[in-house]
N, C-alpha and C positions, 0 to 999 in steps of 0.2 A: 646475730651471728651470720645469717645468710648474707646480709648486706656487707659485712666484713669480708666474708669469703668471696663475694663478687668483686670487691675492691682489690683483694689480693690477686684474684685471677686476672683482672684488668691490668694491674701493674705488671704481672708476669707476662701476660699476653702482649702488652705493648713493648715490653723489653725484648721479646723474641723477634728477631728479624730474619726472615728467610734469606739465605744467601748461598747460591750454588748447591741447593738441596741439603743444606745443613743449617742448624739454628745457631745464631750468634747472639750472645747476651750483651746488651748495651747497658752500662751502669745507669741506674736511676739517680736523679738528683737527690742530694741529701735532704732529709726531712728534719727540720729543727723541732726538738721537743717543745712542749708548751713552755713559754717563758715563765721561769720561776721567780716570781716577785719575792721580796723578802717577807717571809711569813713569821709572825710572832712565834717563838719557840714553844710557848705554852699552848697556843692555839694549834700548832702543828701536832703537838703531843696529844691534844684532845681529838684531833681529826684521826690520827693513827689509832687511838683507843676506839673511836667509833668504827673505823674500818675493821678493826679486830673483832669488836662486839657484833658486827653484822656478818662476819664470815666472808668479807669481800674477797680476800685472797683465794679462798677455796672456791668461791663462785667464779672468779676470774679464771682459775685453772680449769674448772669444769667447762666453761664456755670455750676456752682455747682447745681443750681436748675434743669437744663436740665439733668445733669448727674444723679441726684437722680430720676428724673422722668423716665428715661430709665433704670436705674439700679434696681429700686424697683421691677418690675415684675420678672426680672431675679433672683433676690435674693429670692423673695417669692417662686419661683418654684424650687429653689435649696434645700429647706428644705422639709422633708416629710410632707404630709398633716396633719392637726390637728388644733384645735382651738387656740393653742399657737402661730401659725406661724405669723399671722398678727400683733399681739402685739409685738412679737420678732423683726420683721422687723421695725415696727414703732419706737420702743425703740432704735434699732440700729441707725436709721437715726437721731433721736434726739441726741444721744450721739455723733455721727459722726459730726453733725453740731456744737455741742458745743465745739468740739476739733479743728475743722478746720474752723476758721472764716476768713473773708476777711482781717482783720487787720494783721493776721499772714502771709497770702499770700502776702499782700502788703509789709510787712517787708522783706520777701524773695525776692520780686521783686526789692526792693531798692538795695539789695546786687548784684543781677544779672545785673541790669542796671549799677551799679558802675563798674562791671567787664568789661562790653562791650563798654561803652561810656565814653568819656572825659566830663568834665563839660562844655566845649565849645559845644560839640555835644548835650548835654542835653538842653543847652540854645537855640541852633538852633532848636531843635525839639519843644521846648515850643513856640518859635516864630511862627513856622509853624502851630501848633495846635491852635494858637490864631487867625489865619487868617480865613476868611469865608470858604475857601476850607478845611482847617484843621478841622473846626467845622462840615462841611458837612460830612467829612470822619468819624469823631467820632460818628455823629448821624446815619450814615449808617452801621457802623461796626457790631453792634449786629445782625441786620437783615441779613447782608451779611454773618456773621459767621454761623448763623443757617442755612441759605440757602445752603451754601457750605457743611456743615456737612450733611445735608439731601441729597444733590446731591452725595456726596462721599459714603454715606451709600447705596443709591439706586444703584449706579454704582458697588459697591462692591458686593451687593446681586446679581445683574444681572450677573456680571462676575463669581461669584461663581457658580450660576446655570448653566451658559454656560459651564464652565470648567468641572463640574461634568457630564453633558450630554455628552461632548466630550470624557471624560475618559471612561465612561461606553460604549459609542459607539465603542471606540477603543479596549476595553477589554471586550468582551461579557461574558467571564468566570466570571469576577467580577460582571457584571450585573446580571448574573444567581445566583451567590452566594448571592447577595443583595436581590434578589427576594425570594430565599429560606429562608434567615434569616427573612425576613418580614413575611413569612408564618409560621415561627416557625419550619421549617424542616432543618435538618442538611445535607449539601451536602457531598458527599464522599471526603475524604482527597486526596490531589494530590500525 
């Protein structure tokens, strides 16, 4: 999710071009969806059954909601302050949600599952997910996914802090330059 948010911010950021103290949006090149090869209708029905049995649509919606929740403050802070900002961000997410719905994502998932699994594989997965253990896994997956994302984010933040502390300790000249920059003073050139 964080990677997706970073990509969205990158695309938005590279689309914004400063021009005479105002932001102008440059249209991004069109992105072609995954090429949909002709999928056997019976296999496609099995894949859709598997996606339904695994609660994939619900999980996709949850990931998108969490992505929006974490991306919204970052996006808000990326624009200069002003009364327009909140409305702009709200309208952006309204437009974004209207263009990227779970049905479209499920259609893309069907193509990817077709590429990776035989129809026999899909039927085997359906059989598993219809068992009590499979259903337990499906029920636990959303909470497990969120917990793992939070754990990875916390670990990444701690590792980042520790790494920066070590780099500054190993390079006192950079620590001094950082302190001078924070104070607004310019250190002499090397």
